[in-house]
VEXFILUM-796295 format. One record per residue: residue number from 1; residue in one letter; x, y, z of N, C-alpha, C, O, CB in turn. Coordinates in Angstrom, 3 decimals. Glycine has a CB too. Example, Ala and Ser with C-alpha at 12.3 -4.5 7.8 and 13.67 -1.06 7.14 Angstrom:
<sites>
+-----+---+----------+----------+----------+----------+----------+----------+----------+----------+----------+----------+----------+----------+----------+----------+----------+
:   k : r :     n.px :     n.py :     n.pz :    ca.px :    ca.py :    ca.pz :     c.px :     c.py :     c.pz :     o.px :     o.py :     o.pz :    cb.px :    cb.py :    cb.pz :
+-----+---+----------+----------+----------+----------+----------+----------+----------+----------+----------+----------+----------+----------+----------+----------+----------+
:   1 : A :   13.190 :   -5.690 :    7.800 :   12.300 :   -4.500 :    7.800 :   13.200 :   -3.300 :    7.800 :   14.236 :   -3.319 :    8.465 :   11.308 :   -4.473 :    9.046 :
:   2 : S :   12.850 :   -2.250 :    7.080 :   13.670 :   -1.060 :    7.140 :   12.900 :    0.030 :    7.870 :   13.409 :    1.138 :    8.039 :   14.084 :   -0.598 :    5.725 :
+-----+---+----------+----------+----------+----------+----------+----------+----------+----------+----------+----------+----------+----------+----------+----------+----------+
</sites>
This chain:
<sites>
+-----+---+----------+----------+----------+----------+----------+----------+----------+----------+----------+----------+----------+----------+----------+----------+----------+
:   k : r :     n.px :     n.py :     n.pz :    ca.px :    ca.py :    ca.pz :     c.px :     c.py :     c.pz :     o.px :     o.py :     o.pz :    cb.px :    cb.py :    cb.pz :
+-----+---+----------+----------+----------+----------+----------+----------+----------+----------+----------+----------+----------+----------+----------+----------+----------+
:   1 : M :    1.342 :   -1.241 :   -0.182 :   -0.114 :   -0.158 :    0.030 :    0.580 :    1.245 :   -0.291 :    1.761 :    1.000 :   -0.044 :   -0.939 :   -0.115 :    1.952 :
:   2 : E :    0.497 :    2.816 :   -0.777 :    1.167 :    3.584 :   -0.591 :    0.625 :    3.877 :    0.250 :   -0.543 :    3.641 :    0.559 :    1.497 :    4.250 :   -1.297 :
:   3 : Q :    2.355 :    5.138 :    1.365 :    1.888 :    6.192 :    2.256 :    2.165 :    7.163 :    1.386 :    2.878 :    7.400 :    0.410 :    2.512 :    6.358 :    3.667 :
:   4 : L :    1.267 :    7.696 :    2.151 :    1.347 :    9.161 :    1.828 :    2.067 :   10.418 :    2.437 :    1.079 :   10.813 :    3.056 :    0.247 :    9.478 :    1.871 :
:   5 : I :    2.837 :   11.161 :    2.676 :    3.607 :   12.332 :    2.618 :    2.583 :   12.964 :    3.256 :    1.585 :   12.250 :    3.158 :    4.140 :   12.908 :    1.257 :
:   6 : E :    2.336 :   14.034 :    3.907 :    1.740 :   14.716 :    4.437 :    2.803 :   16.109 :    4.377 :    4.022 :   16.014 :    4.524 :    1.282 :   14.043 :    5.676 :
:   7 : I :    2.189 :   17.190 :    4.171 :    3.045 :   18.568 :    3.901 :    2.574 :   19.279 :    4.419 :    1.353 :   19.415 :    4.333 :    3.258 :   19.152 :    2.735 :
:   8 : P :    3.622 :   20.335 :    5.476 :    2.758 :   21.077 :    6.397 :    2.739 :   22.137 :    5.426 :    3.493 :   22.320 :    4.470 :    3.268 :   21.425 :    7.970 :
:   9 : K :    1.333 :   23.090 :    5.997 :    0.927 :   24.274 :    5.288 :    1.846 :   24.972 :    4.762 :    2.078 :   25.093 :    3.559 :    0.273 :   25.073 :    5.969 :
:  10 : T :    2.573 :   25.608 :    5.932 :    3.661 :   26.622 :    5.282 :    4.572 :   26.369 :    4.665 :    5.425 :   27.247 :    4.538 :    4.248 :   27.289 :    5.947 :
:  11 : Q :    4.752 :   25.188 :    4.085 :    5.619 :   24.613 :    2.900 :    4.487 :   25.071 :    1.580 :    4.526 :   25.921 :    0.690 :    5.965 :   22.589 :    3.089 :
:  12 : V :    3.484 :   24.002 :    2.003 :    2.762 :   24.689 :    0.911 :    2.476 :   25.708 :    0.222 :    2.596 :   25.829 :   -0.997 :    2.134 :   24.635 :    0.978 :
:  13 : I :    1.943 :   26.761 :    1.265 :    1.683 :   28.050 :    0.706 :    3.110 :   28.988 :    0.333 :    3.097 :   30.148 :   -0.078 :    0.738 :   28.796 :    1.804 :
:  14 : M :    4.447 :   28.056 :    0.627 :    5.756 :   29.199 :    0.566 :    6.124 :   28.583 :   -0.801 :    6.935 :   29.160 :   -1.526 :    7.233 :   29.151 :    1.987 :
:  15 : A :    5.449 :   27.236 :   -1.223 :    5.601 :   26.621 :   -2.670 :    4.905 :   27.992 :   -3.574 :    5.360 :   28.566 :   -4.563 :    4.585 :   24.862 :   -2.875 :
:  16 : F :    3.567 :   28.254 :   -2.763 :    2.434 :   28.400 :   -3.531 :    3.667 :   30.513 :   -3.896 :    3.858 :   31.064 :   -4.980 :    0.208 :   28.133 :   -2.268 :
:  17 : V :    3.884 :   30.729 :   -3.244 :    4.467 :   32.144 :   -3.053 :    5.149 :   31.663 :   -4.258 :    4.517 :   31.897 :   -5.288 :    5.369 :   32.723 :   -1.565 :
:  18 : A :    6.286 :   31.043 :   -4.417 :    7.460 :   30.685 :   -5.194 :    6.956 :   30.106 :   -6.500 :    7.808 :   29.739 :   -7.310 :    8.390 :   29.672 :   -4.427 :
:  19 : T :    6.080 :   30.020 :   -6.706 :    4.860 :   29.951 :   -8.127 :    4.697 :   31.908 :   -8.314 :    5.356 :   32.696 :   -8.992 :    2.628 :   28.851 :   -7.434 :
:  20 : C :    3.633 :   32.099 :   -7.460 :    3.939 :   33.223 :   -7.585 :    4.518 :   34.531 :   -8.508 :    4.130 :   35.258 :   -9.422 :    4.309 :   33.033 :   -7.012 :
:  21 : I :    5.770 :   34.322 :   -7.601 :    7.394 :   35.473 :   -7.751 :    7.746 :   34.296 :   -9.475 :    8.325 :   34.945 :  -10.346 :    9.386 :   35.162 :   -5.554 :
:  22 : E :    7.568 :   33.454 :   -9.697 :    7.819 :   32.966 :  -10.785 :    6.948 :   33.037 :  -12.098 :    7.230 :   33.223 :  -13.282 :    8.013 :   31.906 :  -10.456 :
:  23 : S :    6.254 :   32.904 :  -11.691 :    4.800 :   33.088 :  -12.899 :    5.015 :   34.479 :  -13.251 :    5.110 :   34.790 :  -14.438 :    2.916 :   32.891 :  -12.193 :
:  24 : T :    5.121 :   35.542 :  -12.113 :    4.583 :   36.760 :  -12.279 :    6.092 :   37.318 :  -13.153 :    5.981 :   38.335 :  -13.838 :    4.027 :   37.571 :  -10.655 :
:  25 : A :    6.891 :   36.902 :  -13.112 :    8.475 :   37.080 :  -14.228 :    8.354 :   36.079 :  -15.496 :    8.581 :   36.391 :  -16.665 :   10.222 :   36.474 :  -13.264 :
:  26 : R :    8.084 :   35.232 :  -15.177 :    7.809 :   35.107 :  -16.413 :    6.937 :   36.103 :  -17.646 :    7.614 :   36.626 :  -18.532 :    7.316 :   34.068 :  -16.224 :
:  27 : L :    5.656 :   36.276 :  -17.623 :    5.078 :   37.162 :  -17.689 :    5.777 :   38.352 :  -17.821 :    6.149 :   38.741 :  -18.928 :    4.394 :   37.093 :  -16.894 :
:  28 : L :    6.052 :   39.137 :  -16.515 :    6.622 :   40.071 :  -17.151 :    8.621 :   40.264 :  -17.978 :    9.264 :   41.287 :  -18.215 :    6.243 :   40.963 :  -16.040 :
:  29 : N :    8.855 :   39.320 :  -18.105 :   10.074 :   38.854 :  -18.971 :   10.998 :   39.824 :  -18.131 :   11.438 :   40.885 :  -18.571 :   10.006 :   39.129 :  -20.857 :
:  30 : V :   11.308 :   39.169 :  -16.472 :   12.231 :   39.518 :  -15.888 :   12.774 :   38.313 :  -14.966 :   12.139 :   37.399 :  -14.441 :   11.864 :   40.679 :  -15.295 :
:  31 : S :   14.378 :   38.652 :  -14.931 :   14.185 :   37.659 :  -13.265 :   13.353 :   37.207 :  -12.283 :   12.955 :   38.292 :  -11.857 :   14.656 :   38.037 :  -12.418 :
:  32 : Y :   12.896 :   36.520 :  -11.730 :   12.356 :   35.911 :  -10.402 :   13.366 :   36.681 :   -9.329 :   13.062 :   37.127 :   -8.223 :   12.481 :   34.029 :  -10.344 :
:  33 : R :   14.247 :   36.694 :   -9.778 :   14.660 :   37.788 :   -7.908 :   15.341 :   38.982 :   -8.269 :   16.409 :   39.435 :   -7.855 :   16.059 :   36.933 :   -6.503 :
:  34 : D :   14.032 :   39.685 :   -9.647 :   13.905 :   40.973 :   -9.230 :   12.482 :   40.810 :   -8.653 :   12.428 :   41.117 :   -7.462 :   14.130 :   42.096 :  -10.386 :
:  35 : V :   11.223 :   40.372 :   -9.242 :   10.249 :   39.991 :   -8.931 :    9.855 :   40.090 :   -7.319 :    9.043 :   40.728 :   -6.649 :   10.285 :   38.878 :   -9.484 :
:  36 : Y :   10.953 :   39.037 :   -7.060 :   10.705 :   38.984 :   -5.449 :   11.886 :   40.179 :   -4.975 :   11.549 :   40.267 :   -3.794 :   11.062 :   37.129 :   -4.653 :
:  37 : Q :   12.402 :   40.614 :   -5.038 :   12.768 :   41.720 :   -4.350 :   12.210 :   43.054 :   -4.292 :   12.408 :   43.926 :   -3.446 :   13.776 :   41.865 :   -4.634 :
:  38 : R :   11.010 :   43.088 :   -5.993 :   10.473 :   44.154 :   -5.662 :    8.889 :   43.871 :   -4.745 :    8.322 :   44.681 :   -4.012 :   10.400 :   44.931 :   -7.043 :
:  39 : M :    8.533 :   42.710 :   -5.026 :    7.378 :   42.191 :   -4.021 :    7.899 :   42.367 :   -2.608 :    7.091 :   43.008 :   -1.936 :    6.970 :   40.546 :   -4.253 :
:  40 : K :    9.035 :   41.991 :   -1.904 :    9.653 :   42.387 :   -0.833 :   10.039 :   43.557 :   -0.441 :   10.408 :   44.033 :    0.632 :   10.435 :   41.880 :   -0.769 :
:  41 : H :    9.869 :   43.994 :   -1.646 :    9.942 :   45.978 :   -0.828 :    9.142 :   46.582 :   -0.334 :    9.112 :   47.447 :    0.542 :   10.132 :   47.181 :   -1.580 :
:  42 : V :    7.905 :   45.703 :   -1.415 :    6.641 :   47.026 :   -1.216 :    5.395 :   45.884 :    0.124 :    4.393 :   46.362 :    0.655 :    5.432 :   47.552 :   -3.630 :
:  43 : G :    5.796 :   44.708 :    0.297 :    5.533 :   44.192 :    1.278 :    4.444 :   43.564 :    0.883 :    3.362 :   43.643 :    1.466 :    5.496 :   44.921 :    2.281 :
:  44 : M :    4.656 :   42.935 :   -0.086 :    3.421 :   41.845 :   -1.240 :    3.651 :   40.815 :   -0.675 :    2.557 :   40.460 :   -0.236 :    3.645 :   41.530 :   -3.089 :
:  45 : I :    4.558 :   39.927 :   -0.334 :    4.344 :   38.339 :    0.016 :    3.594 :   38.735 :    1.601 :    2.482 :   38.385 :    1.998 :    6.174 :   37.178 :    0.102 :
:  46 : E :    4.285 :   39.299 :    2.077 :    3.625 :   39.100 :    3.869 :    2.512 :   40.124 :    4.211 :    2.065 :   40.217 :    5.354 :    4.960 :   39.464 :    5.224 :
:  47 : N :    1.877 :   41.255 :    2.684 :    0.535 :   41.771 :    3.387 :   -0.728 :   41.175 :    2.390 :   -1.936 :   41.406 :    2.449 :    0.513 :   43.682 :    3.478 :
:  48 : Y :    0.064 :   40.303 :    1.441 :   -1.198 :   40.200 :    0.262 :   -1.272 :   39.023 :    0.085 :   -2.402 :   38.548 :    0.193 :   -1.077 :   40.856 :   -1.172 :
:  49 : I :   -0.162 :   38.108 :   -0.244 :   -0.024 :   36.989 :   -1.065 :   -0.400 :   36.139 :   -0.120 :   -1.444 :   35.502 :   -0.261 :    1.281 :   36.708 :   -1.727 :
:  50 : I :    0.526 :   35.972 :    1.181 :    0.178 :   34.970 :    2.375 :   -0.872 :   35.031 :    2.948 :   -1.430 :   33.983 :    3.271 :    0.925 :   34.983 :    3.370 :
:  51 : P :   -1.347 :   36.069 :    3.188 :   -2.910 :   35.987 :    3.777 :   -3.861 :   35.739 :    3.146 :   -4.875 :   35.420 :    3.766 :   -3.399 :   36.976 :    4.271 :
:  52 : N :   -3.894 :   35.796 :    1.531 :   -4.909 :   36.079 :    0.789 :   -4.733 :   34.668 :   -0.299 :   -4.992 :   34.666 :   -1.503 :   -4.791 :   37.722 :    0.150 :
:  53 : Y :   -4.046 :   33.125 :    0.798 :   -3.411 :   31.829 :    0.226 :   -4.672 :   31.627 :   -0.247 :   -4.898 :   31.515 :   -1.452 :   -2.658 :   30.607 :    1.184 :
:  54 : E :   -5.698 :   31.557 :    0.778 :   -6.532 :   30.671 :    0.527 :   -7.563 :   30.975 :   -1.026 :   -7.393 :   30.192 :   -1.961 :   -7.295 :   30.608 :    1.905 :
:  55 : L :   -8.254 :   31.756 :   -1.132 :   -8.679 :   33.105 :   -2.205 :   -7.598 :   32.602 :   -3.248 :   -7.945 :   31.838 :   -4.149 :   -8.370 :   35.078 :   -1.524 :
:  56 : L :   -6.521 :   32.956 :   -3.146 :   -5.642 :   33.168 :   -4.341 :   -5.152 :   32.189 :   -5.292 :   -4.801 :   32.426 :   -6.448 :   -4.608 :   33.672 :   -3.943 :
:  57 : H :   -5.163 :   30.479 :   -4.391 :   -4.781 :   29.973 :   -5.173 :   -5.760 :   28.568 :   -5.721 :   -5.500 :   27.365 :   -5.701 :   -3.556 :   29.877 :   -4.720 :
:  58 : S :   -6.578 :   29.080 :   -6.044 :   -7.434 :   28.394 :   -6.796 :   -7.609 :   29.402 :   -8.397 :   -8.637 :   29.288 :   -9.066 :   -8.907 :   28.181 :   -5.785 :
:  59 : E :   -6.689 :   30.158 :   -8.745 :   -6.582 :   31.052 :   -9.934 :   -5.821 :   30.059 :  -10.667 :   -4.962 :   29.249 :  -10.320 :   -5.862 :   32.579 :   -9.756 :
:  60 : S :   -6.372 :   30.342 :  -11.777 :   -5.571 :   29.531 :  -13.005 :   -3.315 :   30.320 :  -12.674 :   -2.773 :   31.120 :  -11.912 :   -6.743 :   30.412 :  -15.314 :
:  61 : R :   -3.058 :   29.781 :  -13.339 :   -1.423 :   30.675 :  -13.322 :   -1.177 :   31.280 :  -14.285 :   -0.059 :   31.770 :  -14.445 :   -0.120 :   29.936 :  -13.241 :
:  62 : E :   -2.170 :   31.409 :  -15.194 :   -2.356 :   33.067 :  -16.356 :   -3.085 :   34.262 :  -15.229 :   -2.568 :   35.336 :  -14.922 :   -3.965 :   32.747 :  -18.200 :
:  63 : N :   -4.394 :   33.737 :  -14.742 :   -4.765 :   34.803 :  -14.057 :   -3.876 :   34.927 :  -13.287 :   -3.253 :   35.984 :  -13.384 :   -5.885 :   34.820 :  -13.506 :
:  64 : L :   -3.484 :   34.054 :  -12.337 :   -2.863 :   34.544 :  -11.290 :   -1.481 :   35.851 :  -10.982 :   -1.043 :   36.618 :  -10.125 :   -2.548 :   33.383 :  -10.938 :
:  65 : A :   -1.241 :   35.311 :  -12.573 :    0.366 :   36.167 :  -13.127 :    0.074 :   37.522 :  -13.500 :    0.848 :   38.476 :  -13.417 :    1.185 :   35.476 :  -14.653 :
:  66 : A :   -1.404 :   37.526 :  -14.022 :   -1.872 :   38.627 :  -14.442 :   -2.070 :   39.872 :  -13.276 :   -1.777 :   41.062 :  -13.163 :   -3.084 :   38.213 :  -15.099 :
:  67 : G :   -2.808 :   38.734 :  -12.435 :   -3.607 :   39.666 :  -11.205 :   -1.916 :   40.009 :   -9.900 :   -2.051 :   40.829 :   -8.992 :   -5.440 :   38.191 :  -10.133 :
:  68 : M :   -0.570 :   39.258 :  -10.083 :    0.492 :   39.428 :   -9.644 :    0.655 :   40.844 :   -9.714 :    0.520 :   41.673 :   -8.815 :    1.376 :   38.672 :  -10.216 :
:  69 : A :    1.179 :   41.111 :  -11.736 :    1.513 :   41.848 :  -12.332 :    0.687 :   43.023 :  -11.891 :    1.523 :   43.829 :  -11.484 :    1.553 :   41.430 :  -13.493 :
:  70 : E :   -0.312 :   43.465 :  -11.776 :   -0.952 :   44.105 :  -12.067 :   -0.843 :   44.861 :  -10.322 :   -0.654 :   46.066 :  -10.156 :   -2.153 :   43.428 :  -12.854 :
:  71 : C :   -1.009 :   43.862 :   -9.174 :   -0.969 :   44.616 :   -8.291 :    0.199 :   44.766 :   -7.979 :    0.207 :   45.834 :   -7.367 :   -1.639 :   44.370 :   -7.448 :
:  72 : L :    1.386 :   44.303 :   -8.012 :    2.663 :   44.799 :   -7.986 :    2.997 :   46.096 :   -8.595 :    3.811 :   46.742 :   -7.935 :    3.403 :   43.921 :   -8.509 :
:  73 : K :    2.470 :   46.796 :   -9.980 :    2.594 :   47.983 :  -10.145 :    2.056 :   48.735 :   -9.171 :    2.785 :   49.452 :   -8.485 :    2.210 :   48.269 :  -11.191 :
:  74 : N :    0.292 :   48.662 :   -8.911 :   -0.604 :   49.618 :   -8.371 :    0.679 :   49.500 :   -6.515 :    0.807 :   50.476 :   -5.776 :   -2.878 :   48.852 :   -8.414 :
:  75 : W :    1.295 :   48.285 :   -6.274 :    1.760 :   48.763 :   -5.165 :    2.667 :   49.522 :   -4.884 :    2.768 :   50.119 :   -3.812 :    1.946 :   48.114 :   -4.642 :
:  76 : E :    3.356 :   49.580 :   -5.725 :    4.450 :   50.555 :   -6.149 :    4.224 :   51.729 :   -6.437 :    5.052 :   52.575 :   -6.100 :    5.066 :   50.234 :   -7.112 :
:  77 : E :    3.157 :   52.073 :   -7.071 :    2.684 :   53.348 :   -6.722 :    1.933 :   53.767 :   -6.205 :    1.155 :   54.475 :   -6.845 :    2.524 :   53.858 :   -7.245 :
:  78 : R :    1.777 :   53.636 :   -5.172 :    1.234 :   54.078 :   -3.973 :    2.298 :   54.720 :   -3.396 :    3.428 :   54.274 :   -3.195 :    0.650 :   53.057 :   -3.127 :
:  79 : P :    1.716 :   56.122 :   -3.071 :    2.821 :   56.772 :   -2.012 :    3.297 :   56.177 :   -1.222 :    2.593 :   55.195 :   -0.984 :    2.525 :   57.678 :   -1.274 :
:  80 : S :    4.901 :   56.238 :   -0.120 :    5.319 :   55.751 :    0.397 :    4.544 :   56.343 :    2.236 :    4.945 :   55.815 :    3.273 :    6.674 :   55.836 :   -0.228 :
+-----+---+----------+----------+----------+----------+----------+----------+----------+----------+----------+----------+----------+----------+----------+----------+----------+
</sites>
């Protein structure tokens, strides 16, 4: 009988964050490091992606990347 391995939810969410970053980078045709730094700088990972995991993870990768790119642009344009 096959034994299933249970992955902690924190690891699942971090893998999702990585998917968001990589998909957005591909869409914008920039490096994932650039997107990570930009998202980190505006607080998007901690204040948007992680808290909204349950809602966001059901999106298609294409819709997710488009939404992340738009969100990143909007957050970067906000006054500090």
